[in-house]
C-alpha positions as CSV (number, residue, x, y, z in Angstrom):
1,X,-60.3,74.2,25.7
2,X,-61.2,72.9,29.3
3,X,-59.4,69.6,30.7
4,X,-61.2,66.6,31.5
5,X,-60.8,67.4,35.4
6,X,-62.9,70.6,34.7
7,X,-65.8,68.7,33.6
8,X,-68.6,67.9,36.1
9,X,-72.1,66.9,36.7
10,X,-74.9,69.3,36.9
11,X,-78.7,68.9,37.2
12,X,-80.4,71.4,34.9
13,X,-84.0,72.5,36.2
14,X,-86.9,74.7,35.0
15,X,-87.5,78.2,36.5
16,X,-89.5,76.4,39.2
17,X,-90.3,72.8,40.1
18,X,-89.0,69.6,38.5
19,X,-90.8,70.2,35.3
20,X,-91.9,72.9,33.0
21,X,-95.4,74.3,33.5
22,X,-98.0,76.5,31.5
23,X,-96.2,79.7,32.8
24,X,-92.8,78.7,31.8
25,X,-91.0,80.2,28.9
26,X,-91.4,78.1,25.7
27,X,-87.9,78.4,24.8
28,X,-87.0,76.7,28.2
29,X,-89.5,73.8,27.5
30,X,-88.1,73.2,24.0
31,X,-84.8,73.2,25.3
32,X,-85.3,70.6,28.0
33,X,-87.4,68.6,25.7
34,X,-84.4,68.4,23.3
35,X,-82.2,67.1,25.9
36,X,-84.7,64.3,26.9
37,X,-84.5,63.3,23.3
38,X,-80.7,63.3,23.6
39,X,-80.7,61.3,26.7
40,X,-82.9,58.5,25.3
41,X,-80.4,58.4,22.3
42,X,-77.7,57.4,24.7
43,X,-76.5,60.6,26.1
44,X,-74.9,61.8,23.3
45,X,-74.2,65.6,22.8
46,X,-77.2,67.4,21.4
47,X,-76.6,68.8,17.8
48,X,-77.7,72.2,18.7
49,X,-75.3,72.1,21.7
50,X,-72.2,70.6,20.2
51,X,-70.2,73.6,20.5
52,X,-70.8,73.6,24.2
53,X,-69.7,70.1,24.7
54,X,-72.7,69.2,26.9
55,X,-73.2,65.7,27.7
56,X,-76.7,64.4,28.7
57,X,-76.7,61.6,31.2
58,X,-80.2,61.1,32.4
59,X,-83.5,62.7,32.3
60,X,-86.5,62.8,34.4
61,X,-89.7,63.4,32.3
62,X,-89.5,64.8,28.8
63,X,-89.8,68.5,30.1
64,X,-88.1,67.8,33.3
65,X,-84.9,67.7,35.0
66,X,-81.7,66.6,33.4
67,X,-78.5,65.3,34.6
68,X,-75.4,66.6,32.3
69,X,-71.8,66.8,32.2
70,X,-70.1,70.0,31.3
71,X,-67.3,72.1,32.2
72,X,-67.7,74.9,34.6
73,X,-66.8,77.2,32.0
74,X,-69.3,75.9,29.7
75,X,-72.0,76.1,32.6
76,X,-71.5,80.0,32.5
77,X,-72.0,79.9,28.9
78,X,-75.0,77.9,29.1
79,X,-76.6,80.2,31.8
80,X,-76.0,83.2,29.2
81,X,-77.8,81.5,26.7
82,X,-80.8,79.6,28.8
83,X,-81.2,82.2,31.8
84,X,-84.5,80.5,32.6
85,X,-82.8,77.3,33.3
86,X,-81.3,76.6,36.8
87,X,-77.9,74.9,36.8
88,X,-77.6,73.1,39.9
89,X,-74.4,71.3,41.3
90,X,-74.8,67.4,41.9
91,X,-74.5,66.7,45.6
92,X,-74.6,63.6,47.8
93,X,-76.8,62.5,50.7
94,X,-75.7,59.4,53.2
95,X,-77.5,56.9,55.4
96,X,-78.5,58.6,58.5
97,X,-77.0,55.8,60.9
98,X,-75.6,57.0,64.2
99,X,-71.6,57.5,64.1
100,X,-69.8,54.7,65.3
101,X,-66.3,56.1,67.0
102,X,-63.1,55.4,65.3
103,X,-59.5,55.8,66.1
104,X,-58.1,59.2,64.9
105,X,-54.5,58.2,66.1
106,X,-52.6,55.7,67.3
107,X,-51.5,55.4,71.4
108,X,-48.5,57.0,71.5
109,X,-48.2,58.0,75.2
110,X,-44.9,57.9,76.9
111,X,-43.7,54.3,77.4
112,X,-46.0,52.6,74.8
113,X,-45.3,51.3,71.4
114,X,-47.4,50.7,68.2
115,X,-45.0,47.7,66.9
116,X,-45.1,44.1,68.0
117,X,-47.8,41.5,67.5
118,X,-50.2,43.2,69.6
119,X,-52.8,42.1,72.2
120,X,-55.0,39.4,71.0
121,X,-58.6,39.5,72.3
122,X,-61.7,37.2,71.3
123,X,-65.2,38.1,70.8
124,X,-67.5,35.5,71.4
125,X,-71.2,34.7,71.5
126,X,-72.6,34.7,75.1
127,X,-74.9,31.9,74.1
128,X,-72.5,29.3,73.3
129,X,-69.1,30.7,73.5
130,X,-68.5,30.5,69.7
131,X,-66.2,33.2,68.1
132,X,-68.0,35.9,66.3
133,X,-66.1,36.8,63.0
134,X,-66.2,40.0,61.2
135,X,-66.9,42.1,64.2
136,X,-65.1,45.6,64.4
137,X,-63.4,46.0,67.7
138,X,-62.4,49.7,68.6
139,X,-60.1,50.3,71.7
140,X,-59.6,53.7,73.1
141,X,-56.9,54.4,75.3
142,X,-57.9,58.3,75.2
143,X,-61.6,58.5,74.2
144,X,-61.4,62.3,73.9
145,X,-58.5,62.4,71.5
146,X,-59.6,59.2,69.7
147,X,-56.3,57.5,70.6
148,X,-55.9,53.6,70.6
149,X,-56.3,50.6,68.2
150,X,-58.9,49.0,66.1
151,X,-59.4,46.0,64.0
152,X,-61.9,43.3,62.8
153,X,-62.0,39.7,64.1
154,X,-61.3,36.7,62.0
155,X,-63.1,33.6,61.6
156,X,-62.3,32.5,65.1
157,X,-63.5,35.8,66.6
158,X,-59.9,37.0,67.4
159,X,-58.3,40.5,66.7
160,X,-55.1,41.9,67.3
161,X,-54.8,45.3,68.9
162,X,-51.4,46.9,68.4
163,X,-51.3,49.0,71.6
164,X,-47.8,48.2,72.8
165,X,-46.9,46.0,76.2
166,X,-49.0,42.6,77.1
167,X,-51.8,44.3,78.8
168,X,-53.4,47.7,78.5
169,X,-56.0,49.9,80.3
170,X,-58.7,51.0,77.9
171,X,-61.3,53.7,78.5
172,X,-63.8,52.6,76.2
173,X,-64.0,49.2,74.2
174,X,-66.4,49.1,71.5
175,X,-67.6,45.9,69.5
176,X,-69.9,46.0,66.6
177,X,-71.2,42.7,65.0
178,X,-72.5,42.7,61.4
179,X,-75.7,41.1,62.4
180,X,-77.2,38.9,64.8
181,X,-76.1,40.3,68.3
182,X,-76.3,43.6,70.2
183,X,-73.2,45.7,69.9
184,X,-70.9,46.1,72.8
185,X,-69.5,48.9,75.2
186,X,-67.2,48.4,77.9
187,X,-65.6,51.2,80.1
188,X,-62.6,51.3,81.9
189,X,-61.2,47.7,81.3
190,X,-57.8,46.3,81.2
191,X,-57.2,43.8,78.2
192,X,-54.5,41.2,77.8
193,X,-54.0,38.4,75.2
194,X,-56.6,35.6,75.5
195,X,-59.1,37.9,77.2
196,X,-62.7,37.4,75.8
197,X,-65.6,39.7,75.4
198,X,-69.0,38.4,75.0
199,X,-71.8,39.7,72.8
200,X,-75.6,39.0,73.5
201,X,-77.5,37.4,70.7
202,X,-80.5,39.2,69.5
203,X,-83.6,37.8,71.3
204,X,-86.6,38.7,69.1
205,X,-89.0,38.6,72.0
206,X,-86.9,41.5,73.6
207,X,-88.6,44.6,74.1
208,X,-86.6,47.2,72.5
209,X,-87.3,51.1,72.3
210,X,-89.4,50.7,69.2
211,X,-91.8,47.8,71.0
212,X,-91.7,49.8,74.3
213,X,-93.6,52.6,72.5
214,X,-95.5,51.0,69.8
215,X,-95.8,47.1,70.9
216,X,-96.5,44.5,68.2
217,X,-99.1,45.9,65.7
218,X,-101.9,43.7,64.2
219,X,-101.6,42.2,60.7
220,X,-103.7,44.8,59.0
221,X,-102.2,47.9,60.7
222,X,-101.8,50.3,58.0
223,X,-103.6,48.5,55.3
224,X,-104.8,50.6,52.4
225,X,-101.4,52.9,52.7
226,X,-98.6,52.7,50.3
227,X,-95.1,53.5,51.7
228,X,-92.0,54.1,49.5
229,X,-88.6,53.8,50.9
230,X,-85.8,55.8,49.3
231,X,-82.7,54.0,50.5
232,X,-80.3,51.2,49.8
233,X,-82.7,49.2,48.3
234,X,-84.8,46.3,50.3
235,X,-83.7,42.7,50.4
236,X,-86.2,40.0,50.1
237,X,-86.5,38.7,53.6
238,X,-89.0,36.4,55.0
239,X,-90.5,39.0,57.2
240,X,-90.9,41.5,54.4
241,X,-93.5,41.6,51.4
242,X,-92.0,44.0,48.6
243,X,-94.9,45.3,46.1
244,X,-92.2,46.6,43.8
245,X,-89.9,49.6,43.3
246,X,-87.3,51.1,41.0
247,X,-83.8,51.6,41.0
248,X,-82.9,55.3,40.5
249,X,-79.2,54.9,40.5
250,X,-77.7,56.3,37.2
251,X,-76.2,53.8,35.2
252,X,-77.7,50.6,37.1
253,X,-80.6,48.5,36.2
254,X,-83.5,50.2,37.0
255,X,-85.3,46.9,38.1
256,X,-82.7,46.0,40.6
257,X,-84.3,47.7,43.6
258,X,-83.0,45.0,46.0
259,X,-80.8,45.6,48.8
260,X,-77.2,47.0,47.5
261,X,-75.4,44.8,50.2
262,X,-75.2,47.6,53.0
263,X,-78.6,46.3,54.7
264,X,-79.5,50.0,55.8
265,X,-82.9,49.8,53.7
266,X,-83.7,46.5,54.6
267,X,-83.6,47.4,58.3
268,X,-85.6,50.7,57.5
269,X,-88.1,48.6,55.8
270,X,-88.5,46.2,58.9
271,X,-89.1,49.0,61.2
272,X,-92.1,50.2,59.0
273,X,-93.6,46.7,57.6
274,X,-92.0,43.7,58.7
275,X,-94.7,41.1,59.3
276,X,-93.1,38.2,61.1
277,X,-94.0,36.9,64.7
278,X,-91.6,36.6,67.9
279,X,-89.6,34.6,68.6
280,X,-88.8,33.5,65.1
281,X,-89.5,37.0,63.3
282,X,-90.0,40.6,63.9
283,X,-92.8,42.9,63.5
284,X,-92.8,46.4,62.3
285,X,-95.1,49.3,63.3
286,X,-97.6,49.1,60.3
287,X,-97.3,45.5,58.8
288,X,-100.3,46.0,56.6
289,X,-98.8,48.8,54.3
290,X,-98.0,48.3,50.7
291,X,-94.3,48.6,50.7
292,X,-92.1,49.7,47.8
293,X,-88.4,50.0,47.6
294,X,-86.6,52.9,45.6
295,X,-82.8,52.5,45.4
296,X,-80.7,55.6,45.3
297,X,-77.2,54.1,46.8
298,X,-75.3,52.2,44.1
299,X,-73.4,49.2,44.7
300,X,-69.9,50.0,46.1
301,X,-70.7,53.9,46.1
302,X,-70.9,55.8,49.2
303,X,-73.8,58.4,48.6
304,X,-77.0,59.1,46.9
305,X,-77.0,61.9,44.3
306,X,-79.7,64.8,44.7
307,X,-80.6,63.8,40.9
308,X,-81.2,60.1,41.7
309,X,-83.3,61.0,45.0
310,X,-85.2,63.4,42.7
311,X,-85.8,60.8,40.4
312,X,-86.9,58.2,42.8
313,X,-89.3,60.7,44.7
314,X,-90.8,61.5,41.3
315,X,-91.3,57.6,40.4
316,X,-92.7,57.1,44.1
317,X,-95.2,59.8,43.5
318,X,-96.1,58.4,40.2
319,X,-96.7,55.1,41.6
320,X,-99.0,56.6,43.8
321,X,-97.1,56.4,47.3
322,X,-98.9,58.0,50.2
323,X,-95.8,58.5,52.3
324,X,-92.1,58.2,51.5
325,X,-89.4,57.5,54.2
326,X,-86.0,59.4,53.7
327,X,-83.6,57.7,56.1
328,X,-80.7,59.8,54.7
329,X,-79.1,63.1,55.0
330,X,-76.4,65.5,54.0
331,X,-75.4,69.2,54.6
332,X,-77.4,72.2,53.4
333,X,-80.5,71.7,51.3
334,X,-80.1,72.0,47.5
335,X,-82.9,73.1,45.0
336,X,-83.2,69.7,43.2
337,X,-83.9,68.0,46.4
338,X,-86.1,70.7,47.7
339,X,-88.2,70.7,44.4
340,X,-88.6,67.1,44.6
341,X,-89.9,67.3,47.9
342,X,-92.4,70.2,47.0
343,X,-93.5,68.1,44.0
344,X,-94.3,65.1,46.2
345,X,-96.3,67.3,48.6
346,X,-97.9,69.0,45.9
347,X,-99.1,65.7,44.5
348,X,-100.5,64.4,47.8
349,X,-97.6,62.5,49.1
350,X,-96.0,62.9,52.5
351,X,-92.3,63.1,53.0
352,X,-90.6,62.0,56.3
353,X,-87.1,62.6,56.7
354,X,-84.2,61.8,59.3
355,X,-82.8,64.8,61.2
356,X,-79.3,63.5,60.9
357,X,-76.7,62.2,63.5
358,X,-74.0,64.9,64.1
359,X,-74.2,65.1,67.9
360,X,-77.0,67.4,68.1
361,X,-75.8,69.8,65.5
362,X,-78.4,71.6,63.4
363,X,-80.9,69.5,61.3
364,X,-79.4,68.4,58.0
365,X,-81.1,68.1,54.6
366,X,-83.3,67.0,53.5
367,X,-85.3,67.1,56.8
368,X,-84.3,70.7,57.2
369,X,-86.7,71.5,54.2
370,X,-89.9,73.2,55.5
371,X,-92.2,70.7,53.5
372,X,-90.5,67.6,54.9
373,X,-91.4,66.1,58.4
374,X,-88.2,66.2,60.3
375,X,-87.6,63.3,62.9
376,X,-85.1,63.2,65.9
377,X,-84.0,59.9,67.4
378,X,-85.7,58.9,70.9
379,X,-84.0,56.7,73.3
380,X,-85.1,55.0,76.7
381,X,-83.1,53.6,79.4
382,X,-83.9,49.9,79.9
383,X,-84.7,49.1,76.5
384,X,-81.3,47.7,75.5
385,X,-79.1,45.2,77.6
386,X,-76.4,46.3,80.0
387,X,-72.9,46.8,78.3
388,X,-74.4,47.6,75.0
389,X,-73.3,50.7,72.9
390,X,-76.7,52.5,73.4
391,X,-75.6,53.2,76.8
392,X,-73.2,55.7,75.4
393,X,-76.0,57.7,73.7
394,X,-77.6,58.9,76.7
395,X,-77.9,62.5,77.3
396,X,-79.9,65.0,79.3
397,X,-82.3,66.6,79.3
398,X,-84.6,63.9,80.2
399,X,-88.4,63.8,79.5
400,X,-91.3,63.7,82.1
401,X,-90.5,60.1,82.4
402,X,-86.8,60.3,83.4
403,X,-86.0,57.1,81.3
404,X,-86.8,59.1,78.1
405,X,-84.1,61.2,76.4
406,X,-83.4,62.5,72.8
407,X,-79.9,60.5,71.9
408,X,-76.6,62.3,72.1
409,X,-76.0,61.7,68.3
410,X,-79.5,63.2,67.1
411,X,-79.6,66.5,65.5
412,X,-81.8,69.0,66.9
413,X,-83.3,72.4,66.2
414,X,-86.4,74.4,65.2
415,X,-87.2,72.2,62.1
416,X,-87.7,69.2,64.3
417,X,-91.4,68.0,63.9
418,X,-91.5,64.9,65.6
419,X,-89.4,62.2,67.5
420,X,-89.4,58.4,67.3
421,X,-87.7,55.6,68.8
422,X,-84.1,55.3,67.3
423,X,-81.9,53.8,69.7
424,X,-81.1,50.1,69.9
425,X,-83.8,49.0,67.3
426,X,-83.9,45.4,66.3
427,X,-85.1,44.9,62.7
428,X,-84.6,43.0,59.6
429,X,-81.3,42.8,57.9
430,X,-80.1,40.8,55.0
431,X,-79.8,37.3,56.2
432,X,-81.2,37.8,59.5
433,X,-81.4,40.5,61.9
434,X,-79.4,43.3,63.3
435,X,-79.5,46.2,65.9
436,X,-79.0,49.6,64.6
437,X,-79.2,53.4,66.0
438,X,-79.9,56.5,64.2
439,X,-82.5,59.0,63.2
440,X,-82.5,56.6,60.2
441,X,-84.4,54.1,62.5
442,X,-86.7,56.9,64.2
443,X,-88.0,58.0,60.9
444,X,-89.3,54.8,59.7
445,X,-90.8,54.4,63.3
446,X,-92.8,57.6,62.6
447,X,-93.5,56.6,59.0
448,X,-95.0,53.6,60.4
449,X,-96.8,55.2,63.0
450,X,-98.1,57.8,60.2
451,X,-99.4,55.1,58.1
452,X,-101.6,53.5,60.7
453,X,-103.0,56.8,61.5
454,X,-103.7,57.7,57.8
455,X,-105.3,54.2,57.3
456,X,-107.7,54.8,59.7
457,X,-108.7,58.2,57.8
458,X,-110.3,57.0,54.7
459,X,-111.6,60.6,54.2
460,X,-108.1,61.7,53.7
461,X,-107.1,58.7,51.3
462,X,-110.1,59.6,49.1
463,X,-109.1,63.1,48.8
464,X,-107.6,64.4,45.3
465,X,-103.7,64.0,45.2
466,X,-102.8,67.7,45.8
467,X,-101.2,69.8,48.3
468,X,-104.3,69.7,50.6
469,X,-104.0,65.8,51.0
470,X,-100.3,65.8,52.1
471,X,-101.1,68.9,54.5
472,X,-104.2,66.7,56.0
473,X,-101.7,63.8,56.5
474,X,-99.3,66.0,58.2
475,X,-102.1,67.3,60.4
476,X,-103.2,63.9,61.4
477,X,-99.6,63.0,62.5
478,X,-99.3,66.2,64.4
479,X,-102.6,65.9,66.2
480,X,-101.6,62.7,67.5
481,X,-98.2,63.5,68.9
482,X,-97.7,64.2,72.6
483,X,-94.7,66.2,74.2
484,X,-92.4,64.0,76.3
485,X,-91.0,67.1,78.1
486,X,-87.8,67.4,76.6
487,X,-88.4,70.5,74.6
488,X,-89.7,71.4,71.0
489,X,-86.0,71.8,69.7
490,X,-85.4,68.2,70.6
491,X,-88.6,66.6,70.1
492,X,-90.8,69.1,68.0
493,X,-94.4,68.1,68.5
494,X,-93.4,64.9,70.5
495,X,-94.0,61.1,70.1
496,X,-97.0,60.1,67.7
497,X,-99.5,58.0,70.0
498,X,-101.3,55.2,68.6
């Protein structure tokens, strides 16, 4: 008898795609359909499968993918009984934000100690000197070995760093605010108790990397194109108009497609479609699109499962989305995510995905899928303030314009199709605005640019929703891309010109 710890979740898929078709074995169709009925009944074990102890958790379409629980031994037995059913493990994907350096070890060099009250420094606003609360401070005494100390500021903007002694030389000092400020980087500074470090408030008139390349779009840019954002949900901010959406997280309210508290999806959405006006608001690349939110990250949960992503992508296609933005990533591509992307493309929907942020490692899934448009992150010197963390993302080779570079954190490789602005991007955030970095930000920049191009192509929008339609969308994007001179493994076809 399998023990409880042996039970895990799997996705059951037809022989190909996310639902059975005319060429499928009728027995396979009947089997998956019976599980759909069981899922609707509340996830009890199907009578004909009671001996297998298979529990149905969720279903995508009557004859489509199923989320189930069973032991590894039972999975082997099920495979023998239903050889036409693919049994795919549940895996998880994560927001494609640039990594933030963290301490791996305390500073323990000779003559130092980690005991005592620590060195208390203060983080303040450069505008008025007020303390900045809830800012994460990371002080490296040895950056290569990730040694040092870290902490979060209190309501007064103060943080105690247990580094030993009354003062300490810091190789790199990173300061990350929740929102409202540019994040800071100081190199080779000596800190002592009472020392203040100022963060620059976000100025919505400032020309960041996104606005340098794409400016402030007219109100109707992207009009007529429907864009789905598969992410952490989108908050109802003044600069965003949300047409509707769906929460695909298993066990959560399907109608709760707002932001899950992380803010990532709200930032992504603003890059695509914010319609505010500086200096009081922010503007995305395609403010005129119809924006829809598909939440796949749960509240308090870390990752988005491949089943929830499949379910969200299937719903986005069913809702008539022309483009779907996926600013998330993981390791290797799994069958469920691949088939969901193939289903979208076969039904006329273009999928644009973030390449990942593993310091120029190979492109991660789902961007590595041949049918997804994979996006790397572009940076430009001078589009962020002095002493901001983006200064640490600069890496060669540089473009024909020596200010342009693919960020040090961006994944690269032959799968890269396009690059987009992704370093130091100002966008909407729950309760205000924030600056974030990552292929997560580059991806919606490309999505917005693609929406504007496709909005100007009514011939494509009128096409039947099939593979030819999504292929024509991809062609329209590629044809408007211009190489920056950093090489195809880093930029693919280059930056989309509008």
